[in-house]
C-alpha positions in Angstrom: 0.0 0.0 0.0 1.3 3.4 -1.0 -0.3 6.7 -0.3 -0.1 10.5 -0.5 -2.5 13.3 0.5 -4.5 12.9 -2.7 -4.3 9.3 -3.6 -3.9 5.8 -2.1 -2.8 2.8 -4.1 -3.1 -0.8 -3.0 -1.0 -3.5 -4.7 -2.3 -6.9 -5.3 0.1 -8.4 -4.2 2.8 -5.7 -4.9 3.2 -2.3 -6.5 5.5 -2.6 -9.5 7.0 0.9 -9.4 7.3 1.3 -5.6 10.6 1.4 -3.8 11.6 1.8 -0.2 15.1 3.1 0.8 16.4 2.2 4.2 19.6 2.5 6.2 20.7 -0.2 8.7 20.9 1.4 12.1 22.0 -1.5 14.2 22.4 -5.3 14.3 21.3 -6.5 17.8 19.9 -9.4 19.7 16.3 -9.5 20.9 15.2 -10.2 24.4 15.9 -13.7 25.7 13.3 -16.4 25.1 13.1 -19.1 27.7 12.0 -22.6 26.8 11.2 -24.8 29.8 10.2 -28.5 29.4 8.9 -30.6 32.3 7.4 -34.0 32.7 5.5 -34.5 35.9 6.5 -37.1 38.4 9.6 -38.0 36.4 12.2 -35.5 37.7 12.6 -34.2 34.2 13.2 -30.5 33.8 15.1 -28.8 31.0 15.7 -25.1 30.5 17.0 -23.7 27.3 16.9 -20.3 25.7 18.0 -18.2 22.8 18.2 -14.7 21.6 16.9 -13.9 18.1 19.0 -11.7 15.9 17.3 -8.6 14.6 18.2 -5.6 12.4 17.0 -2.1 13.1 16.3 0.0 10.0 15.6 3.6 9.4 13.3 4.3 6.4 14.8 7.3 4.5 12.6 7.5 1.4 9.5 5.8 -0.2 9.3 6.2 -4.0 6.6 5.3 -6.4 3.7 7.6 -5.7 4.8 10.3 -8.2 4.7 7.9 -11.1 1.3 6.5 -10.1 -0.2 10.1 -9.8 0.9 10.9 -13.4 -0.6 7.6 -14.7 -3.8 8.3 -12.8 -4.0 11.9 -14.0 -3.5 10.8 -17.7 -6.3 8.2 -17.5 
């Protein structure tokens, strides 16, 4: 989906002329996820965990609405 003050365009499933420009801000690890397994009456307890990698992005520019406005105005 791409929009401006005068027009909104919804892609099904994508918009062919749309482009998003982003800058990588940071590579980090997410909060820890704890996995706990237990079987009752068997003295079976296992604790494991992991931290998922994530990338923080800053969106700098979204292109594609100008081309769509000129196509819509011509039609």
